One Martini backbone bead per residue (centre of mass of N, CA, C, O) as a GRO file, in nm:
protein
   55
    1MET     BB    1  24.108   4.884  -0.888
    2ASN     BB    2  24.382   4.765  -0.724
    3GLN     BB    3  24.434   4.444  -0.594
    4ILE     BB    4  24.737   4.457  -0.505
    5GLU     BB    5  24.690   4.707  -0.360
    6THR     BB    6  24.710   4.833  -0.031
    7GLU     BB    7  24.609   4.965   0.256
    8ARG     BB    8  24.761   5.205   0.490
    9TYR     BB    9  24.827   5.295   0.799
   10ASP     BB   10  24.964   5.623   0.890
   11HIS     BB   11  25.196   5.821   1.028
   12ILE     BB   12  25.271   6.137   0.975
   13VAL     BB   13  25.418   6.140   1.245
   14PRO     BB   14  25.632   5.945   1.351
   15LEU     BB   15  25.693   5.765   1.630
   16ALA     BB   16  26.010   5.786   1.596
   17ARG     BB   17  25.936   6.124   1.600
   18PHE     BB   18  25.710   6.177   1.826
   19GLY     BB   19  25.440   6.097   1.742
   20ALA     BB   20  25.114   6.058   1.760
   21ASN     BB   21  24.871   5.811   1.882
   22ASP     BB   22  24.645   5.952   1.675
   23ILE     BB   23  24.393   6.036   1.458
   24THR     BB   24  24.543   6.315   1.375
   25ASN     BB   25  24.808   6.109   1.278
   26ILE     BB   26  24.639   5.984   1.033
   27GLN     BB   27  24.684   5.794   0.727
   28LEU     BB   28  24.610   5.689   0.394
   29LEU     BB   29  24.799   5.442   0.223
   30CYS     BB   30  24.965   5.296   0.004
   31GLU     BB   31  25.194   5.055   0.015
   32PRO     BB   32  25.427   5.191  -0.148
   33CYS     BB   33  25.419   5.465   0.007
   34ASN     BB   34  25.467   5.352   0.290
   35LEU     BB   35  25.741   5.215   0.231
   36LYS     BB   36  25.883   5.477   0.133
   37LYS     BB   37  25.846   5.647   0.394
   38SER     BB   38  25.842   5.524   0.665
   39ALA     BB   39  26.024   5.731   0.912
   40LYS     BB   40  25.966   5.980   0.758
   41ASP     BB   41  25.943   6.314   0.685
   42VAL     BB   42  25.647   6.416   0.522
   43SER     BB   43  25.476   6.613   0.351
   44VAL     BB   44  25.161   6.746   0.357
   45SER     BB   45  24.896   6.813   0.212
   46PRO     BB   46  24.704   7.107   0.193
   47LEU     BB   47  24.428   6.931   0.167
   48TYR     BB   48  24.471   6.843   0.449
   49PRO     BB   49  24.294   6.826   0.732
   50ARG     BB   50  24.362   6.997   1.017
   51ALA     BB   51  24.316   6.958   1.361
   52ILE     BB   52  24.605   7.081   1.425
   53LEU     BB   53  24.731   7.391   1.461
   54PRO     BB   54  24.974   7.588   1.442
   55ASP     BB   55  25.104   7.865   1.628
   0.00000   0.00000   0.00000
């Protein structure tokens, strides 16, 4: 484990893009990945279990 990098909770769909402030819209990212993502829409891994499936 790298002691320098810390985990960050991140909204999958950013709040700035009208994402929900809900546990189903949260992911855990390392600090560099979170800073790189910022408020962008980034595709989520297909391995991530979706709580809400698209219609």
